[in-house]
N, C-alpha and C positions, 0 to 999 in steps of 0.2 A: 765159506757159507755154512749154514746150519746143517745139522745131521737129520733134520726132520724127514727128508726123503727116504731114510732107511726104513721107515715104517710102511712105505707104499709097496704094494704088491700088484703084479699084473692080475687083473680080475676085479680090482677096485675101479669103479667108474670115475673118470675125471669129469665127464659131462654126459648127461642124458637129455636128449631132445625128443619131444613127442608132439607131432601135429603142428609144427611151427609154420606160421603164416606171416608174411610181410608184404604189404602192398602200398603203392603210392597212388592215391586217387583210385581209379578203376583198374590200374595195372597191377596185377599180382606178380611179385618177383620171386618169392619163396612160397611154395604151396604144399601144406600138409606134409612137412618134411620130418622124417625120423632119423635119428643119428645117435650112436653111442660110441664114445672113445674111452678106452681103458687107461689106467695109470701106466706110464711107460710105453704106450702105443703111439707110433708115428703114422699119422694118416695124411695122405696127400689128396687134394681135391682138384680135379681137372674139369674143364668145361669151356664151351665157347664163350666169348665175351657177351655179357648180358644175360647169362643163364642164372645168375643169382649168387655166385660164389662169394664175392666181396660183401654182398648184403647179408649173407649168412654169417660170415666172420664178424661183421660189425654188430650183428644182433647178439652173437655169443660173447662179444667183448663188452656188451652193455652200452655201446655207442649209439645204437639205434633201438627204438622200442619195437616190440613185436605186437602183431594184431590179433594173434590167436595161438594157442598151443602152450607148451610148458617146457621150460629149460631148468633142469636140475644140475647145478654146477657151482663153481666158486663165484663169490660176489665180485672179486677183482682178478680175473685172469690176466696174464701178461700178454702183451702184443708187441711184435716187431714188424714195422712197416718197411716198404721198399726204400723209403728215405730214412736215414738214421735218426733224424729229429733231435740231435744233440743241441744243447744250449751253448752257443759259441763263446759266451763270456764265462762259463763255468769250467774249472778243471775237470779232468775225466772222473775223478772220484766223486765229485759233487753231481755230475751227470748220472752216474750209476746209482747214487744214494738219494736221489730226489725223493723228498717226503719222509726220509728217515732222519731222526735226530743225529747231529754230528757225532756224538760220543759213541753211538752204535753204528751209524752209517759209514764212517770212514773205514774202520777195520773190515766191515762186510764188503765194502766197495773194493778195497785193496785185494781181498781174497778173491773176489769175482774177477777182477782184472787179471790176476795171476792165472786164473783158470782159462781165460781166453787168450793167453799169451802176451799180455800187455803189462806184466808186473814191472814195477819200477817207473811207470809212466803216469802214475796217478795224478801228478801235478801239471801234466801237459794240457794245453788247450786243444779243442777239436781241430783247429786249423792245421795242426801239425800231423794229422792223420791221413793216410790213404783211405780210399773208399772201403776197402776190405777191413781195415783197422777200425774205421768208424762203425761198421756193422758189428764187429766184435764187441765194441763198447755197448751197442744197442742190445746185443744178446746178454751181456753181463748185467745190464740194467733190468732186463726182463727176468733173469733167473735169480737175482739177489734176494728176492722175497720168497723164494722156493714155491713158485705157483703150482697149483694142481693142474692147470690148463695153460698151455702155451700156444698162442695163435700167431702164425707167420703169414704175412700178406706179401708174397713175392719178394722176400727180403734180399734175394741174391740176383735179381733180374738185371741190375745195373752194373754188376761186377764182370770183369773179364773172365775168360774160361778157366784159367789156372787158379785164380783167386776163388772162383765159385767152387771148384773141386775141393780146395782147402777148407772152405767154409762148410761144405757138406760133411767132411770128416769131423770137423770141430763140433758141429751141432749134434751129430749122431753120438759123439762121445759125451757131450754135456747131457743129452737126454737120457742116455744109458746110466749116467751117474746120478742124476737128480730125479728121474722117473716122473716128469709131468706127462700128461696126455698132450699130444701135439696135433694141431690141424694146420697143414701147410696149403695155402692157396697158390697155385702155380699154373702157368700155361705150358710149361716145359715137361713133356712126357718123359724124356730121359732123366731129368732131375727127379721126378716122382718115383721112377723105378730105382734110381740109385740110392735114395735116402729114406724111403718109407717102408713100413710093414704092410700097409694096406692102401690101395688106391681106389678112390671113389670118382665116378664120373657123374657130373650134375647136368641135367637137361630140363629146361623149362621149369625151373624152380624146385625140382625134386632130385633125389639120388636115383639115377637110372641104372647104374651098374656098380659092382664092387669086385675088386680083384686082390688076391693076396700078392705080396711082393717080397723082396728080400731073398734070403738063402733058400736054395732049392727050386727057385722059379727059373724058367727059361726066358731070359731077358728079351731075346729076339721075338719070340712068339707073343710075349706079353705086350711088347711095344706095338706089334702089328695089330693086336686086338684093340689096344687103347686108341690107336690112330683111327681104326674103323669106327669105334664108338664116337670119335670126334668128327667123323665125316671125311676122313682123309684116307685115300686109297694108297696103302704103303707098298703095293706090289710093284716090282721093277717093270719098266716098259719092255715089251718083247723086242728082240733084236729084229731089225729089218734088213 
């Protein structure tokens, strides 16, 4: 892939959101929301179903319009969904290089596939892949254009536990190498703690809480706090 990311430094904003509002009819889903993600920063977004997480992600991806506010960020951020959404009739390299002319796309796609551990399989069709491998291709497709902002919509939810752990390691390595800002929408508190630098809790369309994660944090205490934020009492039952 390109060396473009070498110029990105932590402190450069990947996206800045001010006063974002999104509503459907009279129902306000995202309300006066502020958010900033830096280059190379991995942010996880937790919240109960219906709180506005996916609506926010779709707005940042340009898939939904916004009703008020301002988003300062890349025109075309990269998105990885829960489903890999590969074209079954295209070989892997064409799936990765969608929209890029073949003379440039194929070498870029081959390099991206090597980065996600699928070098030498560029001519395979998606049907030959496991679920984890298909998500690796989806990651390669997202990163091949060196995006400033990477949006992840529960991309590991359908994977088994071991494959999910391997994907966590891989995506952290890729983010460290390419330095996009990342927003991960997830329902999994443990995943958020394992993979992110910062964890946000969304409630009623707004960011209700923010916690630092990663090295130096007490994972057990952080987990308990996050569960309480989400309305779950994590204390063990008293012995009877």
